[in-house]
Backbone as CSV, one residue per row, in Angstrom:
resi,resn,N_x,N_y,N_z,CA_x,CA_y,CA_z,C_x,C_y,C_z
1,MET,-0.848,81.944,-39.188,0.274,81.227,-39.800,1.494,81.326,-38.887
2,LYS,2.162,80.227,-38.679,3.330,80.206,-37.813,4.517,80.857,-38.511
3,LYS,5.204,81.744,-37.785,6.363,82.412,-38.366,7.551,81.465,-38.423
4,ARG,8.304,81.571,-39.507,9.502,80.745,-39.666,10.716,81.619,-39.408
5,LEU,11.525,81.266,-38.412,12.699,82.058,-38.068,13.829,81.752,-39.023
6,ILE,14.400,82.802,-39.566,15.495,82.650,-40.513,16.798,82.887,-39.778
7,GLY,17.723,81.971,-39.896,18.995,82.072,-39.184,19.797,83.281,-39.612
8,GLY,20.679,83.751,-38.731,21.498,84.922,-39.025,22.522,84.628,-40.102
9,ILE,22.767,85.595,-40.947,23.751,85.451,-42.011,25.147,85.536,-41.422
10,ALA,25.991,84.595,-41.782,27.333,84.558,-41.196,28.295,85.501,-41.895
11,ALA,28.135,85.649,-43.202,29.095,86.462,-43.955,28.723,87.927,-43.885
12,ALA,29.023,88.549,-42.786,28.677,89.954,-42.602,29.758,90.852,-43.158
13,ALA,29.335,92.005,-43.636,30.301,92.935,-44.205,30.771,93.962,-43.195
14,ILE,30.133,94.014,-42.020,30.493,95.016,-41.041,31.329,94.380,-39.950
15,LEU,32.550,94.865,-39.759,33.472,94.272,-38.807,34.111,95.346,-37.948
16,ILE,34.546,94.961,-36.744,35.196,95.903,-35.849,36.457,95.283,-35.291
17,PRO,37.406,96.104,-34.790,38.617,95.545,-34.202,38.269,94.754,-32.957
18,THR,38.964,93.665,-32.730,38.730,92.894,-31.518,39.098,93.722,-30.303
19,ALA,38.240,93.722,-29.299,38.472,94.551,-28.117,39.577,93.978,-27.249
20,GLY,39.549,92.665,-27.031,40.586,92.046,-26.222,41.656,91.478,-27.120
21,PHE,42.856,91.988,-27.037,43.895,91.572,-27.968,44.301,90.119,-27.775
22,ALA,43.975,89.540,-26.621,44.361,88.159,-26.376,43.350,87.180,-26.952
23,ALA,42.216,87.692,-27.416,41.166,86.824,-27.955,41.635,86.167,-29.241
24,PRO,41.202,84.925,-29.522,41.652,84.195,-30.707,41.314,84.856,-32.035
25,PRO,40.074,85.375,-32.246,39.752,85.918,-33.559,40.556,87.168,-33.875
26,LEU,40.900,87.319,-35.154,41.591,88.533,-35.577,40.638,89.713,-35.517
27,ILE,39.413,89.490,-35.968,38.373,90.521,-35.965,37.092,89.887,-35.448
28,GLU,36.292,90.628,-34.720,35.014,90.109,-34.262,33.890,90.881,-34.936
29,MET,32.820,90.180,-35.281,31.698,90.828,-35.940,30.782,91.500,-34.935
30,LEU,30.131,92.550,-35.385,29.090,93.157,-34.579,27.944,92.161,-34.438
31,THR,27.177,92.303,-33.378,26.070,91.382,-33.137,24.982,91.564,-34.186
32,ARG,24.609,90.464,-34.821,23.555,90.491,-35.829,22.306,89.850,-35.249
33,THR,21.167,90.425,-35.554,19.893,89.911,-35.071,19.147,89.232,-36.211
34,PRO,18.788,87.948,-36.049,18.052,87.248,-37.113,16.690,87.892,-37.348
35,MET,16.190,87.759,-38.566,14.873,88.284,-38.918,14.061,87.192,-39.604
36,THR,12.754,87.207,-39.388,11.873,86.310,-40.128,11.548,86.960,-41.469
37,ALA,11.014,86.168,-42.377,10.619,86.713,-43.677,9.573,87.805,-43.496
38,GLU,8.668,87.590,-42.545,7.619,88.574,-42.289,8.206,89.876,-41.752
39,GLN,9.209,89.763,-40.894,9.848,90.957,-40.335,10.577,91.752,-41.412
40,VAL,11.202,91.056,-42.343,11.902,91.734,-43.433,10.930,92.586,-44.239
41,LYS,9.760,92.029,-44.499,8.786,92.701,-45.360,8.160,93.941,-44.731
42,VAL,8.181,94.033,-43.393,7.595,95.206,-42.733,8.669,96.147,-42.182
43,ASP,9.922,95.700,-42.211,11.030,96.552,-41.777,11.273,97.631,-42.832
44,GLU,11.543,98.856,-42.403,11.695,99.967,-43.349,12.809,99.716,-44.359
45,VAL,13.988,99.321,-43.864,15.118,99.069,-44.761,14.880,97.807,-45.579
46,GLY,14.371,96.756,-44.928,14.114,95.502,-45.624,13.086,95.657,-46.729
47,GLU,12.003,96.362,-46.421,10.943,96.575,-47.410,11.465,97.362,-48.611
48,ALA,12.252,98.413,-48.345,12.795,99.233,-49.434,13.772,98.426,-50.289
49,THR,14.551,97.562,-49.637,15.508,96.723,-50.364,14.784,95.761,-51.297
50,LEU,13.742,95.124,-50.778,12.965,94.195,-51.607,12.287,94.923,-52.762
51,LYS,11.810,96.128,-52.498,11.149,96.909,-53.549,12.116,97.183,-54.699
52,LYS,13.363,97.548,-54.353,14.376,97.802,-55.382,14.685,96.528,-56.156
53,LEU,14.813,95.428,-55.422,15.123,94.151,-56.067,14.001,93.727,-57.002
54,TYR,12.762,93.773,-56.524,11.624,93.343,-57.333,11.458,94.207,-58.580
55,SER,11.791,95.485,-58.448,11.707,96.382,-59.603,12.789,96.043,-60.622
56,ALA,13.977,95.699,-60.113,15.102,95.379,-60.995,14.933,94.011,-61.642
57,PHE,14.519,93.030,-60.844,14.348,91.658,-61.331,12.986,91.134,-60.875
58,PRO,11.922,91.409,-61.633,10.560,91.013,-61.246,10.412,89.535,-60.893
59,GLU,11.222,88.680,-61.512,11.095,87.242,-61.247,11.395,86.895,-59.787
60,THR,12.157,87.767,-59.094,12.518,87.468,-57.705,11.337,87.618,-56.747
61,LYS,10.223,88.147,-57.235,9.029,88.255,-56.386,8.557,86.874,-55.941
62,SER,8.876,85.860,-56.743,8.461,84.496,-56.401,9.526,83.763,-55.580
63,PHE,10.679,84.412,-55.359,11.751,83.783,-54.584,11.374,83.760,-53.098
64,GLU,11.970,82.834,-52.358,11.776,82.757,-50.915,12.910,83.481,-50.194
65,ILE,12.584,84.146,-49.099,13.620,84.731,-48.247,14.117,83.593,-47.365
66,ILE,15.338,83.139,-47.604,15.846,81.974,-46.876,16.768,82.352,-45.720
67,ASP,17.186,83.610,-45.659,18.097,84.035,-44.599,18.053,85.553,-44.504
68,ALA,18.058,86.080,-43.289,18.050,87.532,-43.115,18.488,87.898,-41.709
69,SER,19.119,89.055,-41.580,19.534,89.551,-40.273,19.867,91.027,-40.397
70,TYR,20.069,91.678,-39.253,20.434,93.090,-39.293,21.333,93.448,-38.113
71,VAL,22.115,94.506,-38.316,22.855,95.152,-37.239,22.214,96.521,-37.107
72,GLN,21.623,96.798,-35.962,20.831,98.004,-35.765,21.566,99.264,-36.216
73,GLY,20.943,99.994,-37.152,21.499,101.250,-37.614,22.732,101.119,-38.476
74,VAL,23.087,99.884,-38.845,24.306,99.677,-39.626,24.018,98.970,-40.942
75,GLN,23.416,97.779,-40.875,23.248,97.010,-42.103,22.125,95.988,-41.977
76,THR,21.401,95.787,-43.074,20.401,94.727,-43.170,20.815,93.804,-44.309
77,SER,20.807,92.499,-44.052,21.228,91.519,-45.055,20.097,90.540,-45.339
78,ILE,19.876,90.268,-46.616,18.773,89.396,-47.030,19.263,88.446,-48.123
79,ILE,18.898,87.177,-48.004,19.200,86.199,-49.055,17.892,85.617,-49.565
80,LEU,17.714,85.643,-50.876,16.528,85.063,-51.504,16.956,83.978,-52.484
81,GLN,16.097,82.972,-52.647,16.399,81.883,-53.572,15.114,81.366,-54.199
82,GLU,15.259,80.848,-55.405,14.107,80.248,-56.070,13.514,79.166,-55.180
83,LYS,12.205,79.037,-55.200,11.547,78.023,-54.381,12.045,76.632,-54.757
84,GLY,12.223,75.813,-53.738,12.730,74.470,-53.976,14.130,74.275,-53.430
85,GLY,14.767,75.387,-53.029,16.086,75.280,-52.412,17.248,75.154,-53.361
86,THR,16.985,75.194,-54.653,18.066,75.142,-55.640,17.840,76.247,-56.659
87,GLY,18.774,76.396,-57.557,18.594,77.392,-58.607,19.089,78.769,-58.217
88,LYS,18.505,79.779,-58.808,18.978,81.150,-58.648,18.905,81.625,-57.195
89,LYS,19.948,82.363,-56.812,20.011,82.924,-55.458,20.581,84.336,-55.547
90,ILE,20.122,85.216,-54.670,20.661,86.573,-54.643,20.762,87.055,-53.199
91,THR,21.903,87.662,-52.876,22.167,88.179,-51.534,22.329,89.688,-51.599
92,LEU,21.716,90.394,-50.655,21.757,91.854,-50.631,22.198,92.341,-49.255
93,HIS,23.159,93.266,-49.223,23.579,93.911,-47.982,23.267,95.401,-48.131
94,THR,22.376,95.910,-47.295,21.921,97.294,-47.406,22.375,98.124,-46.215
95,ASN,22.897,99.316,-46.492,23.312,100.231,-45.434,22.091,100.652,-44.626
96,GLY,22.154,100.449,-43.304,21.008,100.729,-42.450,20.699,102.197,-42.278
97,ILE,21.638,103.071,-42.642,21.426,104.511,-42.492,21.013,105.150,-43.813
98,THR,21.777,104.875,-44.866,21.504,105.514,-46.155,20.459,104.780,-46.984
99,GLY,20.268,103.479,-46.703,19.328,102.696,-47.496,19.911,102.214,-48.812
100,GLU,21.197,102.497,-49.044,21.852,102.055,-50.275,22.159,100.560,-50.200
101,ILE,21.920,99.852,-51.289,22.321,98.448,-51.371,23.802,98.445,-51.726
102,GLU,24.644,98.113,-50.760,26.090,98.227,-50.942,26.716,96.992,-51.584
103,HIS,26.098,95.831,-51.385,26.653,94.593,-51.935,25.533,93.722,-52.501
104,VAL,25.782,93.180,-53.686,24.838,92.256,-54.318,25.619,91.034,-54.784
105,ASN,25.153,89.864,-54.396,25.798,88.628,-54.840,24.762,87.771,-55.567
106,GLN,25.002,87.554,-56.841,24.068,86.817,-57.693,24.677,85.448,-57.999
107,GLU,23.994,84.379,-57.599,24.531,83.033,-57.781,23.601,82.162,-58.627
108,ASN,24.218,81.342,-59.458,23.500,80.327,-60.247,22.439,80.906,-61.179
109,TRP,22.724,82.062,-61.769,21.776,82.645,-62.711,22.042,82.172,-64.136
110,GLU,23.097,81.415,-64.303,23.386,80.807,-65.597,23.230,79.294,-65.463
111,PRO,22.920,78.584,-66.552,22.741,77.125,-66.490,24.002,76.426,-65.977
112,LYS,23.822,75.341,-65.231,24.959,74.586,-64.715,25.854,74.090,-65.842
113,GLU,25.220,73.788,-66.987,25.970,73.268,-68.123,26.924,74.314,-68.708
114,LYS,26.597,75.595,-68.491,27.435,76.667,-69.019,27.520,77.786,-67.984
115,PRO,28.283,77.553,-66.900,28.384,78.559,-65.837,29.016,79.855,-66.322
116,LEU,28.817,80.871,-65.562,29.258,82.221,-65.910,30.726,82.286,-66.316
117,ILE,31.578,81.605,-65.566,33.018,81.727,-65.773,33.473,81.112,-67.094
118,THR,32.612,80.305,-67.742,32.982,79.692,-69.027,32.654,80.598,-70.209
119,LEU,31.968,81.704,-69.941,31.601,82.625,-71.017,32.810,83.449,-71.447
120,THR,32.696,84.117,-72.568,33.780,84.986,-73.032,33.828,86.240,-72.163
121,ASP,34.931,86.964,-72.244,35.056,88.200,-71.469,33.913,89.161,-71.787
122,GLN,33.582,89.258,-73.066,32.516,90.168,-73.486,31.169,89.738,-72.908
123,GLU,30.941,88.431,-72.887,29.674,87.916,-72.351,29.594,88.127,-70.837
124,ILE,30.726,87.930,-70.157,30.759,88.150,-68.704,30.473,89.615,-68.395
125,LYS,31.130,90.504,-69.130,30.906,91.939,-68.915,29.442,92.299,-69.152
126,ALA,28.849,91.702,-70.170,27.448,91.995,-70.477,26.541,91.585,-69.314
127,LYS,26.840,90.444,-68.694,26.050,89.976,-67.550,26.210,90.919,-66.363
128,VAL,27.448,91.353,-66.129,27.714,92.274,-65.018,27.051,93.623,-65.288
129,ASP,27.132,94.073,-66.537,26.495,95.341,-66.915,25.006,95.327,-66.581
130,VAL,24.357,94.218,-66.886,22.918,94.099,-66.631,22.635,94.203,-65.134
131,LEU,23.436,93.507,-64.323,23.233,93.536,-62.875,23.378,94.953,-62.326
132,ILE,24.459,95.629,-62.691,24.690,96.985,-62.188,23.644,97.953,-62.714
133,ASP,23.333,97.833,-64.000,22.355,98.733,-64.617,20.986,98.611,-63.955
134,LYS,20.576,97.389,-63.677,19.256,97.171,-63.088,19.204,97.555,-61.609
135,MET,20.295,97.296,-60.884,20.303,97.568,-59.449,20.658,99.015,-59.120
136,TYR,21.496,99.637,-59.967,21.995,100.966,-59.620,21.717,102.059,-60.651
137,GLY,21.432,101.682,-61.881,21.162,102.700,-62.888,22.127,102.645,-64.055
138,ASN,21.949,103.562,-64.988,22.715,103.589,-66.232,24.219,103.617,-65.982
139,ILE,24.960,102.782,-66.713,26.412,102.704,-66.517,27.198,103.309,-67.683
140,GLU,26.514,104.028,-68.559,27.184,104.591,-69.730,28.275,105.592,-69.363
141,GLU,28.149,106.232,-68.193,29.141,107.238,-67.798,30.394,106.618,-67.183
142,TYR,30.432,105.284,-67.125,31.566,104.615,-66.488,32.504,103.975,-67.497
143,GLU,33.795,104.117,-67.228,34.797,103.391,-67.995,34.978,102.032,-67.335
144,PHE,35.551,101.098,-68.076,35.555,99.716,-67.620,36.954,99.112,-67.659
145,ASP,37.263,98.323,-66.640,38.546,97.625,-66.589,38.298,96.217,-66.060
146,MET,38.902,95.222,-66.701,38.693,93.831,-66.300,40.023,93.096,-66.299
147,GLU,40.291,92.352,-65.220,41.525,91.585,-65.177,41.320,90.278,-64.423
148,GLN,42.091,89.278,-64.817,42.007,87.986,-64.143,42.920,88.013,-62.925
149,MET,42.394,87.569,-61.790,43.158,87.589,-60.557,44.044,86.356,-60.440
150,GLU,45.064,86.481,-59.602,45.988,85.375,-59.384,45.398,84.413,-58.361
151,ASN,44.561,83.518,-58.847,43.923,82.522,-57.989,44.131,81.152,-58.626
152,PRO,45.110,80.388,-58.147,45.423,79.099,-58.770,44.327,78.056,-58.605
153,ASP,43.451,78.245,-57.618,42.418,77.248,-57.342,41.180,77.398,-58.215
154,GLN,40.867,78.635,-58.576,39.655,78.851,-59.356,39.760,80.141,-60.163
155,LYS,39.358,80.078,-61.405,39.415,81.237,-62.280,38.543,82.357,-61.727
156,THR,39.133,83.529,-61.570,38.426,84.664,-60.973,38.744,85.942,-61.733
157,PHE,37.715,86.735,-61.995,37.901,88.025,-62.650,37.490,89.155,-61.714
158,MET,38.205,90.268,-61.805,37.820,91.476,-61.089,37.498,92.544,-62.123
159,LEU,36.351,93.189,-61.966,35.926,94.237,-62.883,35.745,95.534,-62.104
160,ASN,36.306,96.609,-62.610,36.154,97.925,-61.997,35.405,98.851,-62.945
161,TYR,34.438,99.561,-62.404,33.688,100.552,-63.170,34.029,101.921,-62.591
162,ILE,34.637,102.769,-63.423,35.139,104.060,-62.967,34.477,105.185,-63.753
163,LYS,34.030,106.206,-63.043,33.430,107.348,-63.727,34.469,108.011,-64.616
164,MET,34.056,108.400,-65.800,34.975,109.000,-66.759,35.662,110.221,-66.155
165,GLY,36.988,110.244,-66.288,37.760,111.363,-65.770,38.225,111.180,-64.342
166,GLU,37.796,110.091,-63.687,38.208,109.836,-62.312,39.091,108.595,-62.245
167,LYS,39.741,108.391,-61.098,40.645,107.256,-60.935,40.086,106.193,-59.989
168,THR,39.161,106.596,-59.135,38.634,105.681,-58.126,37.433,104.897,-58.652
169,PRO,37.454,103.556,-58.559,36.304,102.755,-59.010,35.042,103.099,-58.219
170,PHE,33.919,103.120,-58.895,32.639,103.359,-58.228,31.976,102.030,-57.894
171,TYR,32.119,101.073,-58.808,31.641,99.711,-58.572,32.811,98.755,-58.758
172,GLN,32.887,97.758,-57.887,33.905,96.722,-58.049,33.203,95.372,-58.007
173,VAL,33.550,94.513,-58.961,32.831,93.249,-59.124,33.812,92.087,-59.230
174,PHE,33.470,90.973,-58.563,34.239,89.742,-58.688,33.356,88.691,-59.345
175,VAL,33.915,87.991,-60.320,33.188,86.923,-61.010,33.967,85.633,-60.829
176,GLN,33.288,84.625,-60.298,33.930,83.336,-60.063,32.884,82.238,-60.144
177,GLY,33.244,81.114,-60.749,32.289,80.014,-60.846,31.030,80.460,-61.561
178,ASN,29.912,80.403,-60.849,28.640,80.825,-61.429,28.038,81.966,-60.607
179,SER,28.922,82.861,-60.125,28.432,83.958,-59.288,29.047,85.300,-59.668
180,ILE,28.269,86.350,-59.419,28.718,87.732,-59.593,28.570,88.414,-58.237
181,SER,29.655,88.988,-57.728,29.612,89.692,-56.451,29.977,91.149,-56.695
182,ALA,28.980,92.029,-56.618,29.182,93.447,-56.925,29.118,94.295,-55.662
183,SER,30.040,95.252,-55.559,30.077,96.157,-54.410,30.036,97.602,-54.879
184,LEU,29.233,98.390,-54.198,29.187,99.830,-54.432,30.222,100.448,-53.504
185,ILE,31.356,100.887,-54.050,32.411,101.429,-53.194,32.571,102.929,-53.362
186,GLY,31.839,103.522,-54.301,31.859,104.967,-54.466,30.741,105.591,-53.661
187,GLY,30.740,106.909,-53.552,29.686,107.597,-52.816,29.905,107.542,-51.323
188,GLU,28.913,108.000,-50.564,29.023,108.067,-49.110,28.099,107.045,-48.476
189,THR,28.338,105.763,-48.755,27.443,104.743,-48.227,28.001,104.015,-47.024
190,ALA,29.316,104.008,-46.879,29.918,103.268,-45.774,30.018,104.133,-44.538
191,PRO,30.115,103.514,-43.336,30.309,104.291,-42.121,31.537,105.180,-42.263
192,SER,31.555,106.307,-41.567,32.608,107.298,-41.752,33.997,106.767,-41.447
193,ASN,34.103,105.748,-40.575,35.427,105.234,-40.235,35.875,104.126,-41.182
194,ILE,35.092,103.841,-42.205,35.468,102.816,-43.175,35.506,103.448,-44.559
195,GLN,36.708,103.587,-45.122,36.842,104.235,-46.424,36.545,103.268,-47.568
196,VAL,37.046,102.053,-47.448,36.863,101.032,-48.470,36.600,99.719,-47.752
197,GLU,35.776,98.870,-48.325,35.486,97.576,-47.722,36.048,96.452,-48.575
198,GLY,36.375,95.343,-47.934,36.842,94.172,-48.667,38.185,94.372,-49.326
199,PHE,39.217,94.715,-48.533,40.549,94.919,-49.113,41.081,93.641,-49.748
200,PHE,40.712,92.497,-49.185,41.117,91.220,-49.756,39.896,90.512,-50.332
201,SER,40.134,89.384,-50.990,39.033,88.547,-51.460,39.360,87.097,-51.129
202,LEU,38.321,86.282,-51.046,38.486,84.855,-50.788,37.407,84.121,-51.569
203,ASN,37.825,83.163,-52.371,36.894,82.431,-53.240,36.130,83.372,-54.163
204,GLY,36.819,84.426,-54.596,36.219,85.347,-55.547,35.240,86.335,-54.954
205,LYS,35.107,86.341,-53.623,34.171,87.248,-52.968,34.929,88.165,-52.008
206,PRO,34.397,89.366,-51.764,35.088,90.284,-50.850,35.328,89.655,-49.482
207,ASP,36.518,89.867,-48.948,36.899,89.360,-47.628,37.138,90.581,-46.737
208,TYR,36.289,90.760,-45.729,36.331,91.966,-44.903,37.161,91.799,-43.624
209,THR,37.815,90.652,-43.485,38.493,90.311,-42.237,39.471,91.375,-41.753
210,ALA,40.251,91.949,-42.656,41.318,92.868,-42.244,40.949,94.342,-42.364
211,ASP,39.718,94.641,-42.746,39.347,96.033,-43.016,39.612,96.972,-41.844
212,ALA,39.289,96.528,-40.628,39.434,97.405,-39.469,40.894,97.733,-39.178
213,PHE,41.816,96.910,-39.678,43.241,97.175,-39.497,43.788,98.039,-40.635
214,ILE,43.382,97.725,-41.862,43.963,98.411,-43.019,43.326,99.776,-43.261
215,ASN,42.075,99.950,-42.867,41.438,101.258,-43.017,42.018,102.221,-41.987
216,ASP,43.178,102.740,-42.300,43.940,103.572,-41.370,44.532,104.746,-42.153
217,GLU,44.058,105.946,-41.858,44.521,107.133,-42.586,46.039,107.300,-42.494
218,LYS,46.604,106.945,-41.340,48.055,107.084,-41.170,48.800,106.088,-42.056
219,LEU,48.209,104.920,-42.261,48.819,103.931,-43.148,48.790,104.432,-44.586
220,PHE,47.645,104.971,-45.005,47.533,105.492,-46.373,48.549,106.608,-46.606
221,SER,48.716,107.446,-45.593,49.678,108.545,-45.698,51.101,108.007,-45.794
222,LEU,51.396,106.982,-45.006,52.728,106.380,-45.017,53.046,105.773,-46.379
223,LEU,52.048,105.115,-46.975,52.249,104.452,-48.267,52.089,105.404,-49.449
224,LYS,51.611,106.615,-49.151,51.384,107.634,-50.188,50.401,107.139,-51.252
225,MET,49.302,106.545,-50.795,48.244,106.112,-51.706,46.911,106.136,-50.974
226,ASN,45.830,106.281,-51.739,44.514,106.287,-51.108,44.034,104.846,-50.927
227,PRO,42.975,104.623,-50.143,42.527,103.251,-49.869,42.143,102.449,-51.103
228,THR,41.571,103.101,-52.090,41.179,102.384,-53.303,42.406,101.908,-54.071
229,GLU,43.431,102.752,-54.130,44.671,102.360,-54.805,45.327,101.184,-54.086
230,LEU,45.288,101.209,-52.756,45.859,100.103,-51.982,45.087,98.814,-52.250
231,LYS,43.774,98.916,-52.289,42.949,97.734,-52.552,43.255,97.152,-53.928
232,GLN,43.460,98.014,-54.899,43.762,97.548,-56.253,45.101,96.816,-56.295
233,GLU,46.076,97.309,-55.547,47.382,96.650,-55.499,47.284,95.304,-54.785
234,LEU,46.509,95.250,-53.715,46.318,93.992,-52.988,45.624,92.956,-53.870
235,ALA,44.723,93.424,-54.727,43.986,92.520,-55.616,44.901,91.847,-56.631
236,LYS,46.088,92.406,-56.829,47.052,91.823,-57.769,47.859,90.697,-57.128
237,GLY,47.562,90.403,-55.861,48.259,89.313,-55.186,49.420,89.754,-54.321
238,LYS,49.565,91.055,-54.137,50.650,91.568,-53.300,50.187,91.662,-51.846
239,SER,51.141,91.667,-50.934,50.830,91.895,-49.522,51.080,93.366,-49.210
240,VAL,50.581,93.826,-48.072,50.827,95.213,-47.668,52.330,95.440,-47.504
241,VAL,53.026,94.439,-46.981,54.480,94.540,-46.794,55.184,94.757,-48.129
242,GLU,54.780,94.003,-49.147,55.405,94.126,-50.467,55.095,95.479,-51.100
243,ILE,53.869,95.941,-50.913,53.490,97.248,-51.453,54.289,98.345,-50.758
244,ALA,54.458,98.196,-49.448,55.229,99.175,-48.679,56.679,99.208,-49.160
245,ALA,57.257,98.026,-49.368,58.658,97.945,-49.802,58.866,98.653,-51.133
246,SER,57.878,98.541,-52.027,57.996,99.199,-53.333,57.945,100.718,-53.201
247,ASN,57.490,101.191,-52.030,57.445,102.633,-51.764,58.500,103.043,-50.731
248,ASN,59.506,102.168,-50.573,60.615,102.431,-49.641,60.147,102.609,-48.200
249,VAL,59.136,101.834,-47.821,58.625,101.844,-46.452,58.901,100.470,-45.847
250,SER,59.479,100.431,-44.665,59.840,99.158,-44.050,58.648,98.468,-43.398
251,LYS,58.803,97.167,-43.183,57.762,96.384,-42.506,57.500,96.945,-41.110
252,GLN,58.560,97.300,-40.395,58.401,97.798,-39.033,57.644,99.118,-39.002
253,GLN,57.870,99.959,-39.994,57.133,101.225,-40.058,55.634,100.968,-40.194
254,VAL,55.283,99.995,-41.023,53.873,99.649,-41.223,53.277,99.101,-39.930
255,ILE,54.011,98.198,-39.284,53.543,97.613,-38.022,53.314,98.710,-36.981
256,ASP,54.278,99.615,-36.861,54.191,100.679,-35.858,52.956,101.554,-36.063
257,VAL,52.697,101.914,-37.315,51.567,102.798,-37.615,50.237,102.129,-37.286
258,ILE,50.051,100.900,-37.770,48.775,100.210,-37.548,48.584,99.865,-36.077
259,ALA,49.636,99.375,-35.435,49.536,99.000,-34.021,49.164,100.204,-33.163
260,LYS,49.770,101.346,-33.454,49.480,102.552,-32.683,48.015,102.955,-32.835
261,THR,47.501,102.878,-34.058,46.099,103.226,-34.296,45.169,102.278,-33.552
262,GLN,45.481,100.978,-33.591,44.638,99.996,-32.915,44.607,100.232,-31.403
263,VAL,45.753,100.553,-30.840,45.827,100.805,-29.397,45.075,102.086,-29.044
264,GLU,45.194,103.098,-29.885,44.462,104.348,-29.642,42.956,104.094,-29.641
265,ARG,42.494,103.252,-30.571,41.068,102.915,-30.621,40.658,102.125,-29.383
266,GLN,41.550,101.225,-28.954,41.290,100.429,-27.754,41.129,101.334,-26.537
267,MET,42.054,102.264,-26.372,42.037,103.145,-25.211,40.845,104.104,-25.247
268,GLN,40.484,104.546,-26.452,39.323,105.421,-26.590,38.049,104.679,-26.216
269,ALA,37.964,103.413,-26.623,36.799,102.593,-26.294,36.701,102.388,-24.784
270,GLU,37.851,102.253,-24.132,37.868,102.101,-22.673,37.376,103.383,-22.002
271,GLN,37.845,104.517,-22.496,37.438,105.806,-21.929,35.945,106.056,-22.111
272,ASN,35.407,105.563,-23.219,33.979,105.750,-23.497,33.103,104.737,-22.765
273,GLY,33.756,103.810,-22.060,33.006,102.806,-21.328,32.448,101.701,-22.197
274,GLU,32.947,101.602,-23.438,32.439,100.591,-24.362,32.996,99.208,-24.042
275,ILE,34.193,99.165,-23.470,34.818,97.906,-23.070,35.465,98.107,-21.707
276,PRO,35.679,97.024,-20.937,36.301,97.153,-19.613,37.736,97.667,-19.724
277,LYS,38.156,98.434,-18.740,39.526,98.930,-18.719,40.474,97.821,-18.282
278,ASN,41.721,97.870,-18.774,42.722,96.899,-18.332,43.918,97.664,-17.782
279,ASN,44.807,96.950,-17.154,45.938,97.584,-16.478,47.212,97.600,-17.314
280,GLN,47.099,97.233,-18.576,48.295,97.202,-19.416,48.692,98.604,-19.864
281,SER,49.984,98.800,-20.000,50.491,100.091,-20.467,50.334,100.180,-21.977
282,ASN,50.536,101.376,-22.499,50.462,101.584,-23.940,51.454,100.681,-24.661
283,GLU,52.660,100.578,-24.115,53.704,99.751,-24.725,53.312,98.271,-24.716
284,GLN,52.693,97.828,-23.625,52.272,96.430,-23.527,51.175,96.114,-24.540
285,LEU,50.258,97.052,-24.716,49.174,96.855,-25.679,49.720,96.783,-27.101
286,ILE,50.660,97.654,-27.412,51.267,97.648,-28.746,51.981,96.322,-28.992
287,LYS,52.693,95.844,-27.981,53.412,94.573,-28.106,52.436,93.426,-28.335
288,ALA,51.277,93.506,-27.682,50.285,92.436,-27.793,49.618,92.399,-29.162
289,ILE,49.436,93.568,-29.775,48.718,93.623,-31.046,49.630,93.381,-32.247
290,GLU,50.929,93.551,-32.088,51.859,93.443,-33.213,51.765,92.121,-33.981
291,PRO,51.635,90.955,-33.314,51.526,89.698,-34.076,50.315,89.673,-35.007
292,LYS,49.210,90.267,-34.570,48.012,90.293,-35.410,48.192,91.252,-36.578
293,VAL,48.858,92.367,-36.309,49.146,93.317,-37.381,50.033,92.653,-38.430
294,LEU,51.025,91.906,-37.964,51.934,91.216,-38.877,51.176,90.229,-39.757
295,GLN,50.216,89.526,-39.161,49.404,88.573,-39.923,48.638,89.280,-41.036
296,VAL,48.121,90.457,-40.731,47.352,91.223,-41.714,48.235,91.720,-42.848
297,ILE,49.374,92.306,-42.513,50.184,92.950,-43.549,50.969,91.953,-44.402
298,GLU,51.076,90.707,-43.949,51.736,89.679,-44.764,50.728,88.828,-45.535
299,HIS,49.445,89.056,-45.269,48.389,88.273,-45.918,48.269,88.649,-47.395
300,LYS,47.857,87.668,-48.203,47.620,87.916,-49.626,46.209,87.491,-49.995
301,THR,45.648,88.206,-50.946,44.273,87.947,-51.353,44.097,86.520,-51.853
302,GLU,42.902,85.977,-51.684,42.549,84.608,-52.069,43.292,83.555,-51.248
303,THR,43.810,83.959,-50.093,44.491,83.030,-49.188,43.690,82.920,-47.898
304,PRO,43.367,81.706,-47.441,42.610,81.561,-46.187,43.400,82.112,-45.006
305,TRP,42.697,82.613,-44.008,43.356,83.128,-42.813,43.787,81.974,-41.926
C-alpha cells in the first residue's frame, strides 16, 4: 500500500525567540517534521497518544489521521477527523518527553444547527467536563470558574479548573463557535524554560506568539505576579503595559527587563554555537530588539499580530 504523506501542522505550540533580530517574524517556530499516518501509529509518542484518545473516545478509532508532525524530543501533533473530510475533528499536542497530552482541540462535535456556543453556560460546562474527564481523569477535585472574554467579533468563553485550595488553574479551556480548546497548564509538562503557554488567544484558541518574550522570570518579579496570574489578567483584554501601570511599573521598565533577557539568550546561543556570532554590541542588540518587545507588551488578546 502506498504511504500517504500528511502535511506538517502549522499551528505549533512550541516557539523560540527569533535568532536574528532583523528578521521579519516576531517569533520563529522550531522545525517540524511531517509524519504519515503509518508513522504516527508506530511512533512511541504517537501510538501512546492514539491509545489514550481511543480509550477516551472509542468512536475516534474510525477517524482518519489527516495531519501530523513532530519536533524531535519536544512535541508530537496529530489531527484526526471523521471520514469524508467533514464532521467531527480533534487535534492533540503531546509533550515529546513526558508523553502528556498538553493540548486538545475538539471541533464540530455538536450539530451545526445548534453549535456549542449557543448552549447554556451549564450545558457548555458539561461538555467541557466530559472532555477533561475522559482525557485527563476525574475533575471532582477541581473548582470551576467561567467568564466571557472581550471579543467583539465572536462570543468566546474561558473556563479555568483549579484544584481546591490552590490559586493556579490546572486546566484552561476556551470555547468558541463549535470548538473546545483545552490546555493542561498544571504539572511539569512544559519545557523548563516555559512556565505557561498561550499568554494570549486568537479566535478563541491559545496564541503562543509572544510566549518566548513574556515567559521571563525577571518580568514576573517586576510585576509581582506569577505567570498564571499574568495570563489571567491578559485574558481580560489588558496589555502587559496596562497591567504594569496598575502595579506602578513603567513601560520603559518592562521594555528594559524583557529586552535584556532576550539579548542574554541571544548571546548565550552565540557562545554555544547555536547561531552565528555578530559584531553588534550589547547596547546595539538591545536597541534592535526594543521595537519587537514594544509590540508584545502593547498587544491585547484576540487581536491579530
